[in-house]
C-alpha positions as CSV (number, residue, x, y, z in Angstrom):
1,M,0.0,0.0,0.0
2,I,1.2,3.5,-0.8
3,P,2.2,5.8,2.1
4,L,-0.7,7.4,4.0
5,I,-0.9,10.9,5.3
6,L,-3.6,12.3,7.6
7,A,-4.1,16.0,6.8
8,S,-5.3,16.9,10.2
9,K,-4.1,18.0,13.6
10,S,-6.9,16.2,15.3
11,Q,-5.7,13.8,18.0
12,A,-9.1,12.0,17.9
13,R,-8.8,11.3,14.2
14,A,-5.2,10.1,14.5
15,S,-6.2,7.8,17.4
16,L,-8.9,6.3,15.3
17,L,-6.5,5.5,12.5
18,S,-3.9,4.2,14.8
19,N,-6.3,2.0,16.7
20,A,-7.4,0.5,13.4
21,G,-3.9,-0.6,12.7
22,L,-3.0,2.0,10.0
23,S,0.6,3.4,9.7
24,F,0.6,7.0,8.6
25,E,2.2,10.4,8.9
26,T,0.4,13.6,9.9
27,F,0.7,16.9,8.2
28,A,-1.7,19.7,8.9
29,A,-3.4,21.3,5.9
30,E,-2.7,25.0,5.4
31,V,-6.2,26.1,4.4
32,D,-8.3,29.2,5.2
33,E,-11.5,27.2,5.9
34,R,-13.7,30.2,6.2
35,A,-12.6,31.5,2.8
36,A,-13.0,28.1,1.2
37,E,-16.5,27.6,2.5
38,Q,-17.8,31.1,1.7
39,P,-19.0,30.4,-1.8
40,L,-21.1,27.4,-0.6
41,I,-22.5,29.4,2.3
42,E,-23.5,32.2,-0.1
43,T,-25.5,29.8,-2.2
44,G,-27.2,28.2,0.8
45,A,-25.4,24.8,0.6
46,P,-26.3,22.3,3.4
47,P,-23.7,21.6,6.1
48,A,-23.0,18.2,4.7
49,D,-21.8,19.7,1.5
50,I,-19.6,22.2,3.3
51,A,-18.0,19.4,5.3
52,T,-17.3,17.5,2.1
53,L,-15.7,20.5,0.4
54,L,-13.5,21.2,3.4
55,A,-12.3,17.6,3.7
56,E,-11.5,17.7,0.0
57,V,-9.7,21.0,0.2
58,K,-7.6,19.8,3.1
59,A,-6.7,16.5,1.3
60,M,-5.8,18.4,-1.9
61,D,-3.6,21.0,0.0
62,V,-1.4,18.3,1.5
63,S,-1.5,16.1,-1.6
64,T,0.1,18.8,-3.7
65,R,3.0,18.9,-1.2
66,H,3.2,15.1,-0.9
67,P,2.1,13.8,-4.4
68,D,3.3,10.2,-3.9
69,A,1.2,9.6,-0.8
70,L,-2.5,8.9,-0.3
71,V,-3.7,11.9,1.7
72,I,-6.8,11.6,4.0
73,G,-8.6,14.9,4.7
74,A,-11.5,15.2,7.1
75,D,-13.9,17.8,8.4
76,Q,-17.0,18.1,10.5
77,T,-19.9,20.6,10.5
78,L,-22.7,21.1,13.0
79,G,-26.2,21.8,11.7
80,F,-28.9,23.1,14.1
81,G,-32.1,24.0,12.3
82,D,-31.1,26.6,9.7
83,K,-27.9,27.4,11.6
84,R,-24.4,26.1,11.3
85,F,-21.8,26.3,14.0
86,N,-18.0,26.4,13.7
87,K,-15.5,25.8,16.5
88,P,-16.2,28.6,19.1
89,E,-13.7,31.5,19.2
90,N,-13.8,31.9,23.0
91,E,-15.5,30.5,26.1
92,D,-18.4,32.9,25.9
93,A,-19.2,31.7,22.4
94,A,-19.0,28.1,23.6
95,R,-21.3,28.8,26.5
96,R,-23.9,30.5,24.3
97,Q,-23.7,27.5,21.8
98,L,-24.2,24.9,24.5
99,L,-27.1,26.8,26.1
100,E,-28.7,27.0,22.6
101,L,-28.3,23.3,22.0
102,C,-29.6,22.2,25.4
103,G,-32.8,20.1,25.2
104,Q,-32.6,20.1,21.3
105,S,-31.4,17.8,18.6
106,H,-28.6,18.8,16.2
107,Q,-26.7,17.0,13.4
108,L,-23.0,16.4,13.0
109,H,-21.9,15.9,9.4
110,S,-18.4,14.3,9.1
111,A,-16.7,14.1,5.8
112,V,-13.6,12.3,4.6
113,A,-11.8,12.5,1.3
114,C,-8.7,10.8,-0.2
115,A,-6.4,12.5,-2.6
116,K,-3.3,11.5,-4.5
117,G,-1.1,13.6,-6.8
118,G,-3.4,16.6,-6.3
119,E,-6.6,14.7,-7.4
120,I,-9.5,13.7,-5.3
121,L,-10.0,9.9,-5.6
122,W,-12.9,9.4,-3.2
123,S,-15.0,11.2,-0.6
124,H,-17.8,10.3,1.8
125,V,-20.0,12.1,4.3
126,S,-22.0,10.6,7.2
127,T,-24.5,12.3,9.5
128,A,-25.4,11.6,13.2
129,T,-28.2,13.2,15.2
130,L,-27.5,14.0,18.8
131,T,-30.1,15.1,21.4
132,M,-28.7,17.1,24.3
133,R,-30.6,16.8,27.6
134,P,-32.0,20.0,29.2
135,L,-29.3,21.7,31.2
136,S,-29.3,24.8,33.4
137,P,-26.7,27.6,33.0
138,R,-25.2,26.4,36.2
139,E,-24.7,22.9,34.9
140,I,-23.2,24.2,31.7
141,G,-20.8,26.3,33.7
142,R,-19.8,23.3,35.8
143,Y,-19.2,21.3,32.7
144,M,-17.1,24.0,31.1
145,A,-15.0,24.4,34.3
146,R,-14.2,20.7,34.3
147,V,-13.2,20.4,30.6
148,G,-11.4,23.8,30.4
149,D,-9.9,24.7,27.0
150,Q,-11.1,21.4,25.5
151,V,-14.5,23.0,25.2
152,R,-13.2,25.0,22.2
153,S,-11.5,22.1,20.5
154,S,-14.5,20.7,18.7
155,V,-17.4,22.1,16.6
156,G,-19.9,20.9,19.2
157,C,-18.1,22.1,22.3
158,Y,-18.0,18.5,23.6
159,Q,-15.9,15.3,23.2
160,L,-18.3,12.4,23.3
161,E,-15.4,10.1,24.2
162,G,-14.9,12.0,27.4
163,L,-17.1,14.1,29.8
164,G,-19.1,15.4,27.0
165,V,-21.2,12.2,26.9
166,Q,-22.9,13.4,30.1
167,L,-24.6,16.2,28.1
168,F,-26.7,13.8,26.0
169,E,-29.9,11.9,26.3
170,Q,-30.0,10.3,22.9
171,I,-27.6,9.6,20.0
172,D,-28.6,8.3,16.5
173,G,-25.7,7.6,14.3
174,D,-22.2,6.1,14.0
175,Y,-19.8,6.7,16.8
176,F,-16.9,7.4,14.5
177,T,-18.9,10.0,12.6
178,I,-19.5,11.8,15.9
179,L,-15.7,11.7,16.6
180,G,-15.1,13.4,13.2
181,L,-14.1,10.6,10.9
182,P,-16.4,8.1,9.1
183,L,-14.0,5.3,9.8
184,L,-15.8,2.3,8.4
185,P,-16.4,3.7,4.9
186,L,-12.8,4.9,4.8
187,L,-11.4,1.5,5.8
188,G,-13.7,-0.1,3.2
189,Y,-12.3,2.2,0.5
190,L,-8.7,1.5,1.5
191,R,-9.2,-2.2,1.5
192,Q,-11.1,-2.3,-1.9
193,H,-9.1,0.3,-3.8
194,Q,-5.7,0.8,-2.1
195,G,-4.8,-2.7,-1.0
196,L,-5.2,-2.3,2.7
197,E,-4.7,-5.5,4.6
198,F,-4.8,-6.2,8.3
């Protein structure tokens, strides 16, 4: 199998690939995500399409610098009604977002793309629906105090693999999708088209 590169700084995504037995290097994409997504936002594209575009842009960016490797790009967007959230810029933004999501359902759209030699070979997007339990401002404050800066490290202000699971009453969808990487479709692609063996 050709060398693999993960175009992401995400520890969660790297752990998923490592735990699945993949050998890879990590190089962060150098992409202005807000500029890349702006044309889609202006045309009213759904969050799933934006996630796919960003995954492809990241894979392409690293692929042009490492043309002999298969580059995996990934991205995740959060849709809530007609709103879309990005990673919060500060703690106040995170608090407002969590309070808005309390007692409601939202969707996480996780996309993955593979590129080689500056060309997208494959992409996929998966969606999960999460329902947050009703929480008081005091409970949100206590949660934020416990997780600290991690509250700003994901688009949803939670890490389901950690304390964030306490915020939810129902989850419909794939666990890997929620963590930000549709792992099963990716592994299937790598086995079928890239000669992955385990």
